[in-house]
C-alpha positions in Angstrom: 56.2 84.0 -34.6 58.0 86.4 -32.3 60.6 89.3 -32.6 62.8 90.1 -29.7 66.2 91.7 -29.1 66.5 93.0 -32.6 66.3 89.4 -34.0 63.6 87.5 -35.7 63.3 84.1 -34.2 61.4 82.1 -36.8 61.5 82.5 -40.5 59.4 79.5 -41.4 56.4 81.4 -42.8 58.5 83.7 -45.1 57.5 81.6 -48.1 53.8 82.5 -47.7 54.3 86.1 -48.9 53.5 86.8 -52.6 56.7 87.1 -54.5 55.6 90.1 -56.6 54.8 92.2 -53.5 58.2 91.5 -52.2 59.9 92.6 -55.4 57.8 95.7 -55.9 60.0 98.9 -56.1 57.5 101.0 -54.2 57.5 98.4 -51.4 61.3 98.6 -51.2 61.1 102.4 -51.1 58.6 102.3 -48.2 60.7 99.6 -46.3 63.8 101.8 -46.8 62.1 104.9 -45.4 60.8 103.0 -42.4 64.3 101.5 -41.7 65.7 105.1 -41.9 63.3 106.2 -39.2 64.0 103.2 -37.0 67.7 103.8 -37.2 67.2 107.4 -36.1 65.0 106.3 -33.2 67.7 103.8 -32.2 65.4 100.8 -32.5 67.0 98.4 -34.9 68.5 98.2 -38.5 66.6 96.3 -41.2 69.4 96.6 -43.8 70.9 93.3 -42.7 67.8 91.3 -43.6 66.5 90.1 -46.9 63.4 91.4 -48.6 61.0 88.9 -47.0 62.7 89.2 -43.6 62.4 93.0 -43.6 58.6 92.8 -44.1 58.1 90.1 -41.5 60.3 91.9 -38.9 58.4 95.1 -39.5 55.0 93.5 -39.2 55.9 91.5 -36.1 57.4 94.6 -34.4 54.2 96.6 -35.1 52.2 93.7 -33.8 54.1 93.7 -30.6 53.7 97.4 -30.2 50.0 97.4 -30.8 49.1 94.3 -28.6 51.4 94.9 -25.6 49.3 97.6 -24.0 46.4 95.2 -23.8 48.4 92.3 -22.3 50.5 93.2 -19.1 50.7 89.5 -18.2 53.9 87.5 -17.8 54.4 83.8 -17.8 57.4 81.6 -16.9 57.0 78.1 -18.4 60.1 76.8 -16.6 58.7 77.6 -13.1 55.0 77.5 -14.1 54.6 81.0 -12.7 52.1 83.6 -14.0 52.1 87.2 -12.9 49.3 89.6 -13.9 50.4 93.3 -13.4 47.4 94.8 -15.1 46.1 96.1 -11.7 49.2 98.4 -11.7 48.1 100.2 -14.9 47.3 103.9 -14.2 45.6 106.5 -16.3 48.0 108.8 -18.2 47.5 111.6 -15.8 48.7 109.4 -12.9 52.1 107.8 -12.3 54.4 106.1 -9.8 57.5 108.0 -8.4 60.9 106.8 -7.1 63.6 109.1 -5.8 67.1 108.5 -7.0 70.5 108.4 -5.1 72.4 109.9 -8.1 71.4 111.5 -11.3 72.5 111.2 -15.0 75.8 109.6 -13.9 77.8 112.8 -14.4 75.6 115.3 -12.5 75.1 115.5 -8.8 71.5 116.7 -8.8 68.3 115.6 -7.1 66.1 113.6 -9.4 62.9 111.7 -9.5 61.8 108.9 -11.9 58.1 108.8 -12.8 56.7 105.6 -14.4 53.6 103.6 -15.4 53.1 100.1 -16.5 51.3 98.0 -19.2 52.9 100.2 -22.0 50.9 103.2 -20.9 52.4 106.6 -21.4 52.2 109.3 -18.7 51.4 113.0 -19.2 54.1 114.3 -16.9 56.6 113.2 -19.4 54.8 114.7 -22.4 57.7 116.8 -23.4 58.9 113.5 -24.8 56.0 111.8 -26.5 55.1 108.1 -26.0 57.1 107.9 -22.7 56.2 105.2 -20.2 58.9 106.4 -17.8 61.0 109.5 -17.5 63.6 111.1 -15.3 63.1 114.7 -14.2 66.3 116.5 -13.0 65.5 119.1 -10.4 67.6 122.0 -11.7 66.7 125.4 -13.0 65.4 123.9 -16.2 63.8 120.8 -14.8 65.2 118.8 -17.7 63.4 115.5 -18.6 65.1 112.3 -19.8 63.1 109.5 -21.3 63.6 106.2 -19.6 61.0 104.1 -21.4 58.9 104.4 -24.5 55.7 102.8 -25.8 57.5 102.4 -29.1 60.0 99.9 -27.8 59.0 96.5 -26.6 59.7 95.9 -22.9 61.5 92.7 -21.8 61.2 90.7 -18.6 62.7 87.8 -16.5 61.8 86.0 -13.4 63.9 86.0 -10.1 63.8 83.9 -7.0 61.7 86.5 -5.2 59.8 88.2 -8.0 60.7 89.5 -11.5 62.6 92.1 -13.5 60.8 94.3 -16.0 63.0 96.3 -18.5 61.9 99.6 -20.3 63.9 101.0 -23.1 64.0 104.6 -24.4 64.0 105.8 -28.0 66.3 108.7 -27.0 70.0 108.8 -26.8 70.6 112.3 -25.4 73.7 112.3 -23.2 74.4 108.6 -23.6 77.7 107.3 -25.0 77.7 106.1 -28.5 74.1 107.1 -29.2 72.9 104.3 -27.0 69.5 104.7 -25.4 68.5 104.7 -21.8 67.5 101.5 -20.1 65.5 101.1 -16.9 65.1 97.9 -14.9 62.2 97.7 -12.5 63.2 95.1 -9.8 60.0 93.6 -8.4 60.1 91.6 -5.1 57.3 89.8 -3.4 55.6 91.4 -0.4 52.2 89.8 0.3 51.2 92.8 2.5 51.4 95.3 -0.4 48.2 95.2 -2.4 49.3 97.4 -5.2 52.9 98.7 -5.5 55.3 100.4 -3.3 58.9 101.7 -3.8 61.0 100.1 -1.0 64.3 101.9 -1.6 65.8 104.7 -3.6 66.6 104.0 -7.2 70.1 104.0 -8.6 71.9 104.8 -11.8 74.1 101.8 -11.8 76.0 102.9 -14.9 75.7 105.6 -17.4 72.1 105.6 -18.9 71.4 102.4 -17.0 68.8 102.7 -14.1 67.3 100.4 -11.5 64.0 101.0 -9.7 63.2 98.9 -6.6 59.5 98.1 -6.0 57.4 95.4 -4.2 53.9 94.1 -4.6 51.8 91.0 -3.8 51.2 90.7 -7.6 54.7 89.1 -8.0 54.3 86.7 -5.1 54.3 83.0 -6.2 51.2 80.9 -6.1 50.8 77.2 -5.0 48.5 75.8 -7.6 46.7 72.7 -6.2 47.8 73.2 -2.6 45.2 71.7 -0.2 43.1 74.5 1.4 42.5 72.3 4.5 46.0 70.9 5.1 48.3 73.2 3.3 49.4 76.8 3.3 51.3 78.5 0.5 54.7 80.0 1.0 54.4 82.9 -1.5 58.1 83.6 -1.5 59.2 80.2 -2.9 55.8 78.8 -4.1 55.9 75.8 -1.8 52.9 74.2 -0.2 53.5 73.8 3.5 51.8 70.8 5.0 50.2 70.3 8.4 51.2 67.4 10.7 48.7 65.0 9.1 49.6 65.3 5.4 52.6 65.3 3.1 53.3 65.6 -0.6 53.6 68.5 -3.1 50.1 69.7 -2.5 49.6 68.3 1.0 47.0 65.8 -0.2 48.8 62.6 1.0 47.6 61.4 4.4 50.1 60.5 7.0 47.7 59.1 9.6 47.7 55.3 10.3 46.9 52.7 12.9 49.4 49.9 13.5 47.9 48.2 16.6 44.7 48.1 18.6 44.1 46.4 22.0 41.4 43.7 22.2 38.4 43.7 24.5 36.2 40.8 25.6 33.0 40.0 23.8 31.4 42.4 26.2 33.2 45.3 24.7 35.0 48.0 26.6 37.9 50.4 26.3 40.4 49.9 23.4 43.7 51.6 22.7 44.8 52.5 19.1 48.5 53.1 18.5 49.9 54.6 15.3 50.3 58.2 14.0 47.4 60.7 14.1 49.1 64.1 13.8 48.0 67.0 15.9 44.5 65.9 16.4 42.2 68.4 18.1 41.4 67.2 21.6 37.7 68.1 20.9 37.7 65.3 18.3 34.8 67.0 16.5 36.1 65.8 13.1 37.4 62.5 14.4 35.4 59.3 13.7 36.5 55.7 14.6 34.6 52.7 13.4 35.2 49.1 14.5 33.4 46.8 12.3 29.9 48.3 12.0 30.1 50.0 15.5 31.0 53.5 16.2 33.6 54.1 18.9 32.5 56.6 21.6 34.3 58.5 24.4 37.2 59.1 22.0 40.2 60.5 23.8 43.3 61.7 22.0 46.2 61.1 24.4 48.9 62.3 22.0 50.0 62.1 18.4 50.5 58.3 18.6 47.8 57.1 21.0 43.9 57.3 21.0 41.5 55.5 23.4 37.8 54.9 22.9 35.0 52.6 24.1 33.4 50.0 21.8 30.2 48.0 22.3 30.0 44.2 22.6 30.7 41.9 19.6 32.5 38.8 18.4 35.3 38.0 16.1 37.9 40.0 14.2 36.9 43.4 12.8 38.2 46.1 10.4 39.1 49.5 11.9 38.3 52.7 10.0 39.6 56.1 11.2 38.2 59.3 9.6 39.7 62.8 10.4 38.0 65.4 8.2 38.9 64.7 4.6 41.5 62.1 5.6 40.8 58.4 6.1 42.7 55.3 7.2 41.4 51.7 6.8 42.9 48.8 8.8 41.7 45.4 7.7 41.1 42.9 10.5 43.0 44.9 13.1 40.6 44.4 16.1 39.6 41.2 18.0 36.9 40.5 20.5 38.2 37.9 23.0 36.1 35.5 25.0 35.5 35.7 28.7 38.3 34.7 31.1 40.8 33.9 28.4 43.8 33.8 30.7 42.2 32.5 33.8 44.5 30.0 35.6 43.3 26.5 35.0 45.0 25.4 38.3 43.9 28.2 40.6 41.0 29.9 38.9 37.4 29.3 37.8 35.7 31.5 35.1 32.3 33.1 36.1 30.6 33.1 32.7 27.9 35.5 33.9 30.4 38.4 34.2 33.7 37.0 32.8 35.5 37.2 36.2 38.2 34.6 37.1 37.5 33.3 40.7 40.7 32.5 42.6 41.5 29.7 45.1 43.0 30.5 48.6 46.6 30.5 47.4 46.2 32.9 44.4 44.9 36.3 43.6 44.8 38.7 40.6 42.7 39.1 37.5 43.6 35.7 36.2 44.4 34.0 39.5 48.1 33.8 38.6 49.4 36.0 41.4 50.9 34.4 44.5 48.7 35.6 47.3 51.4 36.9 49.6 52.7 40.3 50.7 56.3 41.4 50.5 57.0 44.4 52.7 60.8 44.7 52.4 64.0 42.9 51.4 67.4 43.5 52.9 70.1 45.0 50.6 73.5 43.4 50.0 76.7 44.9 48.7 77.5 44.6 45.0 79.3 41.4 45.9 76.0 39.8 46.8 75.4 37.7 49.9 72.6 36.7 52.3 69.3 38.6 52.1 66.1 38.4 54.2 62.6 38.9 52.7 60.1 40.4 55.1 56.3 40.1 54.6 53.3 37.8 55.0 54.1 34.3 53.7 51.6 32.2 55.6 50.3 30.5 52.4 53.8 29.3 51.5 54.1 26.1 53.5 57.4 24.7 52.2 60.2 25.6 49.8 59.2 22.9 47.4 58.5 24.6 44.1 59.4 28.0 45.5 61.7 30.1 43.4 63.0 33.6 44.2 64.5 35.7 41.5 66.2 39.1 42.1 66.7 40.8 38.8 68.0 38.1 36.5 69.6 36.1 39.2 68.1 33.1 41.1 68.3 33.1 44.8 69.8 29.9 46.3 69.8 28.3 49.8 66.2 29.4 50.3 64.9 28.9 53.8 61.3 29.7 55.1 62.2 30.8 58.6 58.6 31.6 59.6 55.4 33.2 58.2 57.1 36.6 58.0 60.7 35.8 57.0 62.4 34.0 54.2 66.2 33.8 53.8 68.2 33.2 50.7 71.6 33.9 49.1 72.1 36.1 46.0 75.0 36.6 43.6 76.8 39.9 42.8 75.2 42.7 40.9 74.5 46.4 40.7 71.5 48.8 41.0 67.8 48.3 42.0 66.1 45.1 41.0 62.6 43.6 40.9 61.9 40.6 43.1 59.9 37.7 41.7 58.5 34.8 43.9 57.2 31.8 42.0 55.3 28.9 43.6 54.3 26.5 40.9 52.4 28.5 38.3 51.8 31.4 40.7 53.8 34.6 40.6 54.4 37.6 42.9 56.4 40.6 41.6 57.8 43.2 43.9 58.9 46.1 41.6 62.3 47.7 42.4 62.3 46.3 46.0 65.9 45.1 46.2 69.1 47.3 46.1 72.7 46.4 45.7 74.7 48.8 47.8 78.3 49.9 46.9 81.2 49.3 49.3 82.5 52.1 51.4 86.0 53.1 52.4 85.7 54.7 55.8 89.4 55.0 56.4 90.4 56.6 53.1 92.2 59.9 53.4 89.6 62.0 51.5 92.1 64.6 50.3 94.2 62.1 48.5 92.0 59.2 47.5 88.8 57.9 46.0 86.9 54.8 47.1 86.7 51.8 44.8 83.1 50.9 45.5 83.5 47.5 44.0 86.4 46.3 46.2 86.3 48.8 49.2 89.9 49.7 48.5 91.3 53.2 48.6 92.5 54.5 45.2 95.4 56.8 46.0 96.3 59.9 44.1 99.8 60.3 42.6 101.2 61.8 45.8 100.3 59.1 48.3 100.3 55.3 48.9 99.3 52.8 51.5 96.0 51.1 52.4 94.3 54.4 53.4 96.5 56.7 51.1 98.1 58.4 54.1 101.7 57.6 53.2 103.4 60.4 51.3 105.3 59.6 48.1 106.8 63.0 47.6 110.5 63.5 48.1 113.5 65.5 47.0 116.6 63.6 45.8 118.7 66.6 44.6 118.6 70.4 44.6 120.9 72.8 42.8 123.1 75.1 44.8 123.1 78.8 44.3 125.7 81.3 45.2 125.4 83.3 48.5 123.5 85.9 46.4 120.7 83.4 46.0 118.8 82.9 42.7 116.9 80.1 40.8 117.3 76.6 42.1 115.9 73.4 40.6 114.5 70.6 42.8 114.5 67.0 41.5 112.6 64.1 43.0 108.9 63.1 42.9 106.1 65.6 43.5 103.0 63.9 41.9 100.3 65.6 40.0 99.7 68.8 41.9 96.8 71.1 41.5 98.1 73.8 39.1 97.2 77.1 37.5 98.5 77.2 33.9 99.4 80.4 32.0 100.6 80.7 28.5 104.2 79.9 29.5 104.3 78.4 33.0 102.5 76.0 35.3 102.2 77.4 38.9 101.6 74.8 41.7 98.7 75.7 44.1 99.0 75.0 47.9 102.7 74.2 47.6 105.4 75.9 49.6 109.1 75.4 49.7 111.3 76.7 52.5 115.1 76.7 52.4 116.5 77.5 55.8 114.4 80.3 57.1 113.6 81.7 53.6 110.5 80.9 51.5 111.1 80.0 47.9 109.2 82.3 45.5 107.9 81.9 41.9 107.4 78.1 42.3 107.0 76.5 38.9 106.4 72.9 38.1 108.0 71.5 34.9 106.7 67.9 35.4 106.2 65.3 38.2 109.9 65.2 38.9 111.1 68.8 38.5 110.3 72.1 40.3 112.1 75.3 40.1 111.8 78.4 42.4 113.7 81.5 43.4 115.5 81.8 46.8 117.0 84.8 48.5 120.6 85.3 49.6 122.2 83.3 52.4 125.2 81.4 53.6 126.1 77.8 54.7 124.1 74.5 54.6 120.3 74.6 54.9 117.5 72.2 55.5 114.8 72.1 52.7 111.1 71.8 53.7 108.5 71.1 51.0 104.8 71.2 52.0 102.0 70.2 49.6 98.6 70.6 51.3 98.9 68.1 54.2 102.0 66.3 52.9 105.6 67.4 53.7 109.2 66.4 53.0 112.2 67.5 55.1 115.7 67.3 53.5 118.3 67.7 56.2 121.3 69.7 55.2 120.3 69.3 51.5 120.9 72.8 50.1 124.3 74.6 49.9 124.9 78.3 49.4 128.3 78.2 47.5 130.8 80.9 48.1 131.7 83.0 45.1 135.4 82.7 46.0 136.5 79.4 47.6 139.6 79.1 49.8 142.3 76.4 49.5 143.9 74.5 52.4 146.6 76.7 54.1 146.2 79.0 51.0 148.6 76.6 49.2 151.3 77.4 51.8 152.8 80.4 49.8 152.8 81.9 46.4 156.0 80.1 45.7 154.5 76.7 46.4 151.3 76.8 44.4 148.3 78.6 43.1 144.7 78.4 44.5 141.9 77.8 42.1 139.2 79.9 43.8 136.4 78.4 41.7 137.1 74.8 43.0 139.2 75.3 46.2 141.9 73.0 44.8 145.7 73.9 44.9 147.7 73.7 41.7 151.2 73.0 43.0 154.3 74.3 41.2 157.1 72.0 40.2 159.0 70.7 43.2 156.0 70.8 45.5 153.2 68.3 46.2 150.3 67.6 48.6 146.9 69.1 48.9 148.4 72.4 50.3 151.6 72.2 48.3 153.6 72.1 51.6 155.5 68.9 50.7 158.6 68.9 48.4 159.0 66.3 45.7 162.1 64.2 46.3 163.5 61.2 44.6 165.6 60.1 47.5 165.3 56.3 47.6 166.1 56.3 51.3 162.7 57.8 52.1 160.2 55.0 52.9 157.4 54.8 50.3 153.7 54.2 50.9 152.2 50.9 49.7 148.5 50.1 49.3 146.9 46.6 49.4 143.4 45.2 48.7 142.0 42.1 50.5 140.1 40.5 47.6 138.1 38.4 50.0 136.9 40.8 52.7 136.9 44.0 50.7 139.2 45.8 53.2 142.0 48.1 51.9 145.2 49.3 53.7 147.9 51.9 53.2 151.1 51.4 55.0 154.4 53.1 55.4 157.4 52.3 57.6 155.4 50.2 60.1 152.3 52.5 60.2 149.1 50.8 58.8 145.8 52.5 57.9 142.9 50.1 57.3 139.8 51.3 55.4 136.5 49.4 55.1 132.8 50.2 54.3 131.2 49.5 57.6 127.4 49.9 57.2 124.5 51.6 55.5 122.0 53.3 57.8 118.5 54.7 57.2 117.7 57.8 59.2 114.4 59.6 59.8 114.2 63.4 59.4 115.2 63.8 63.1 118.4 61.8 62.5 117.2 58.8 64.4 118.4 55.4 63.1 115.5 53.5 61.6 117.5 50.6 60.1 121.2 49.6 59.8 122.7 47.1 57.4 126.3 45.9 58.3 128.4 45.6 55.2 131.9 44.7 56.4 133.2 41.3 55.5 129.9 40.5 53.7 131.1 41.3 50.2 131.2 38.8 47.3 134.7 37.9 46.3 136.3 40.8 44.5 136.5 40.8 40.7 139.7 42.3 39.2 138.7 44.4 36.2 142.2 46.0 35.7 145.7 45.1 36.7 148.6 46.7 35.0 151.7 48.8 35.8 149.6 52.0 36.4 146.6 50.7 38.4 144.7 47.8 39.8 140.9 47.8 40.2 138.9 45.3 42.3 135.1 45.4 42.4 132.9 44.0 45.3 129.1 43.7 45.6 126.4 42.6 47.9 122.6 42.7 48.2 120.9 43.9 51.4 118.6 41.5 53.2 115.5 43.4 51.9 116.5 42.0 48.5 115.9 45.1 46.3 119.0 47.1 47.1 122.4 46.3 45.7 125.7 48.0 46.7 128.7 47.9 44.3 132.1 49.0 45.7 135.3 49.2 43.7 138.8 50.1 44.9 141.6 51.4 42.6 145.3 51.2 43.6 147.4 54.0 42.0 150.6 52.3 40.9 153.8 53.6 39.2 153.0 57.3 38.8 150.6 60.0 39.7 147.1 59.8 38.1 144.6 62.6 37.2 140.9 62.3 38.0 137.7 64.4 37.6 134.4 64.2 39.5 131.4 66.6 39.7 133.4 69.3 37.9 136.5 69.0 40.3 139.8 68.0 38.8 142.5 66.5 41.1 145.6 64.3 41.0 146.5 61.3 43.2 150.1 60.2 43.9 151.3 56.7 43.6 150.3 54.4 46.5 146.9 56.1 46.8 143.5 54.4 47.0 140.4 55.6 45.2 137.0 54.2 46.2 133.8 54.3 44.2 130.5 53.2 45.9 127.2 52.8 44.1 124.0 52.2 46.1 121.1 51.1 43.9 117.3 50.8 44.4 117.2 51.3 48.1 113.7 50.9 49.6 112.9 53.5 52.2 110.4 52.9 55.1 109.3 56.5 54.5 109.8 59.2 51.9 110.9 61.4 54.7 113.9 59.2 55.4 117.5 59.4 54.0 120.5 57.1 54.1 124.0 57.4 55.5 127.0 55.4 54.4 129.5 54.8 57.2 133.2 54.2 56.6 135.6 53.0 59.3 139.4 53.5 59.4 141.7 51.8 61.9 145.3 52.6 62.8 147.9 50.0 63.6 151.7 49.9 64.1 153.7 46.7 63.1 157.1 48.2 64.1 158.3 46.4 67.2 160.7 49.2 68.1 158.0 51.8 68.0 160.1 53.7 65.6 160.5 54.3 61.9 163.0 52.2 60.0 166.3 54.0 59.7 165.0 56.9 61.7 165.0 55.9 65.3 163.0 57.9 67.7 164.0 61.2 66.1 160.8 61.0 63.9 158.5 60.3 66.8 155.7 62.9 67.1 152.5 63.2 68.9 149.2 62.6 67.2 147.9 65.9 65.6 144.4 66.1 64.1 143.8 69.3 62.0 140.1 69.9 61.1 140.5 73.6 60.2 139.7 72.8 56.6 136.9 70.4 57.4 134.1 72.7 56.2 130.8 71.6 54.5 130.3 75.1 53.1 133.3 74.6 50.7 133.4 72.4 47.6 136.0 70.3 49.3 136.6 69.1 52.9 140.1 68.3 54.3 141.0 66.3 57.4 144.7 66.0 58.3 146.1 63.5 60.9 149.8 63.6 61.5 151.9 61.0 63.4 155.6 60.3 63.6 156.6 62.6 60.7 153.8 61.0 58.6 150.4 62.5 57.9 147.1 60.9 57.1 145.3 63.4 54.9 141.6 63.2 53.9 139.9 65.3 51.2 136.1 65.2 50.6 134.2 66.6 47.5 130.8 67.8 48.9 128.9 66.3 46.0 127.0 63.1 45.3 125.4 61.8 42.1 121.8 61.2 43.1 119.6 59.5 40.5 121.8 60.9 37.8 122.1 64.5 39.1 124.7 66.2 41.1 123.7 67.6 44.4 125.2 68.6 47.7 126.3 66.1 50.3 127.5 66.7 53.9 129.8 64.6 56.0 129.9 64.1 59.7 132.1 62.3 62.3 130.0 59.4 63.9 132.5 58.1 66.5 136.1 58.4 67.4 138.2 56.0 69.5 141.9 55.6 70.3 142.7 53.7 67.2 139.7 54.1 64.9 137.2 56.6 63.6 133.8 56.4 61.9 132.8 58.9 59.2 129.2 59.3 57.9 128.4 60.4 54.3 124.9 61.9 54.5 123.2 61.0 51.2 119.9 62.5 50.0 116.7 60.5 49.3 118.0 58.8 46.1 115.7 56.1 44.9 117.6 54.7 41.9 121.2 55.2 42.7 123.7 57.2 44.8 127.2 57.4 43.5 130.2 58.5 45.7 133.9 58.5 44.8 136.4 58.9 47.7 140.2 58.4 47.5 143.1 58.0 49.9 146.9 59.0 49.7 149.9 58.8 52.0 153.0 61.0 51.9 156.1 61.4 54.1 156.5 64.7 56.0 159.3 67.1 55.0 161.0 66.8 58.4 161.3 63.0 58.2 164.8 61.8 59.1 166.2 58.7 57.5 168.5 58.2 60.5 168.8 59.9 63.9 172.5 61.0 63.6 171.4 64.6 64.0 172.2 65.4 60.4 169.8 68.3 59.9 170.7 68.5 56.2 168.8 65.3 55.3 165.7 65.7 53.2 162.3 65.9 54.8 159.1 64.3 53.5 155.5 64.9 54.2 153.0 62.0 54.0 149.2 62.9 53.7 146.4 60.5 53.0 143.8 62.1 50.7 140.2 61.0 50.8 138.2 62.4 47.9 134.5 61.7 48.3 132.5 62.5 45.2 129.1 63.7 45.6 125.4 64.1 44.9 124.6 62.4 48.1 127.8 60.7 49.3 130.6 61.9 51.5 133.3 59.6 52.7 135.5 60.7 55.5 138.1 58.3 56.6 140.0 59.6 59.6 142.6 57.4 61.0 143.2 57.6 64.8 146.8 57.5 65.5 149.0 56.5 68.5 152.1 58.3 69.7 155.1 56.1 69.9 158.9 56.3 70.3 161.6 54.1 69.2 164.3 52.5 71.4 161.9 50.3 73.4 159.8 53.2 74.7 156.4 52.0 75.8 153.4 53.0 73.7 151.7 56.0 75.1 148.2 57.0 74.0 147.9 60.7 73.4 145.6 62.1 76.0 144.9 65.5 74.4 143.3 64.5 71.1 141.5 67.3 69.5 137.9 66.7 70.1 135.7 66.3 66.9 132.0 66.8 66.6 130.4 63.4 66.7 126.9 62.0 66.1 126.2 59.0 68.4 124.1 56.3 66.9 
């Protein structure tokens, strides 16, 4: 029966008390008086219990009070822990002391708490009787508070590292609601503290609630039953820690075992035991091994899993017993004595029964006469593809190849030939690594350990900076920037580059640049070992977006520049690839006058006012039907086109496609004229007619598509590469697409060449209705033929008619606009060749030229000296659209006069800059 926490836990024996005692009035008076005292002391209240319960509660409480001082032992049934704190009990004139961080919760005074255990009061607290703990406030009065009383039962609980012991006071001075003071003594295990030590300052955790922190070995956990030989107790968690030979809760379960032993002959000898033996002492003082009835001797512990020992002679199969101190393992029938010469070759050996030796014949050797008696000194390596190998050694006892087998690794050698006593030849299949060599002759065997090696193939010609060697094929494996058998052919190229103004700025290069070595920051990827030069200026802040796009910053400049890209030892040169664009562009002849037209300085194109026409607005519009009109024609078989007017004919054809190296030298030329497939008409109405031609180059991969549009009926508006323009009726507009051209080198570029020829079908050498009054010398004006503008103009005048060419310096290269230059290749009396210099476009180059013919303003319909007749101006406009294509068609002209005047060739033609093939 037990009373705790102001509650009686078991009332089962209440019926044992005599009824008349319970009902006695004096008894009730005594109980009431005691209850009054208990209430004043703050212990508990008996008024809530019945008569029998009051008596039992009182007796049990007094029983606890009297017996506790003689106990001081604490037990935890759940953890099977038992703590005996009786050694901590001090005489009443002695005590333990703990300093406190704060005092009395409302005062900031230095305090000490003095305490004792086992329900023993201490004299220092004698101002308050029956105190087991008290707090002394160090002020002028040295006031004492009771923290524990012998009159109140202590409580306890167990923690993971000790226990908690709780004292209660009978006093309520200064505490809220007349509650009494409570002190928790927090014990922790420390196996180095024999008695008790305070390990940190105490705390008043809340008003009238205290904690004191102590440590002692008396609250350390025990390990009951833990083996004293193979276990050690962890006093902090009560676990038994086993050595390497045991396991289990108390370290009493053996882990040692034997799983195999090696046999000896009946003469005995050395045997090896394999299993697990833990960390056995190498002195083996406590180790005993018994095989059958014989003790093993010369015991040698090699490691935790292997032991060797020597055993005497015997016969049959035996039990093996291993004893290590108090541990034992028994293995039934684990050891066998074998008879003499058990494996002696029956063909090549004879057993000597006196000593058990196997005596070999002349062809064999070894313990059992199973080893072929030869010597192999070396064997030639082959590549991993296999091949012929030579074995070098002493093979005198191998007379023929009959029965001879040679095995290298897991492969059989074939085509075996014994060349002489020192050399054998055979062929072996492919493999890798180092292999054993096995020679078998009948039942004899020779093993050469790791004597043969497969060697990897080498690539001596590989360019080391850009390749790795495929050791299996001997081929060079190129990086992303090179190709070819030895990875020396560059793959990097530029097919377009954005222009900047003359002030410079950021430009974007498109093409292919491979996977360059880079340094990556949080926002950009900077390419190492890469330089870009535009003209004489280095590009700065080079940043790679991906394999096909790089951007950089270039300084100010003017004109057309070469672009040089260098990546380590690789380079690309783009001739005349970059253009500084002028901020303000000029128009041809500045559009003649402010009354004729307005110059668009952003594009360099004239916008003519009403009544004027032409690229420079110098021609007047006139509806006079007496003026001869220009007519265009397309030969749907040959692909040639013509523009004619009053006996003058201008023939236009796509002559050839040329591949040039970076020095401008012709590497390859494909003639295109008269090789087109028959034209396909895709449009034919009152406004225009479009005929499309195509052909494949002889290399098979490149296809060229070429379309011609005739402008019929009325003027037509066009737009290309951001340039808007209009073509008059009778004009021709060409569109050329070059697809999938295969270059001999990434340093090369292509040039499209266009030819124009002049002819005159007028027998009188004069214009119809005009006589020789319209006859004029050939005049070629190249003042507006400038690659640094967005447009180029070439004007050829003859007999009051003008052939006028206009070129947009742009090409669409692999889908992107980029700069394109034009050049005159060759000029003769009646023809001219124009080269459109395209970049290194790999997928497609798209160009878009056009042609127009107008009559000059001073053209006379008849030569009657009537100066009031209207004048017409006839230019031919060639618009070549860009990103890599420029088409210049310049028509040579011949000066002629009417009235049977012989044809005279103009001797003073203005010389044009030409590039000879």
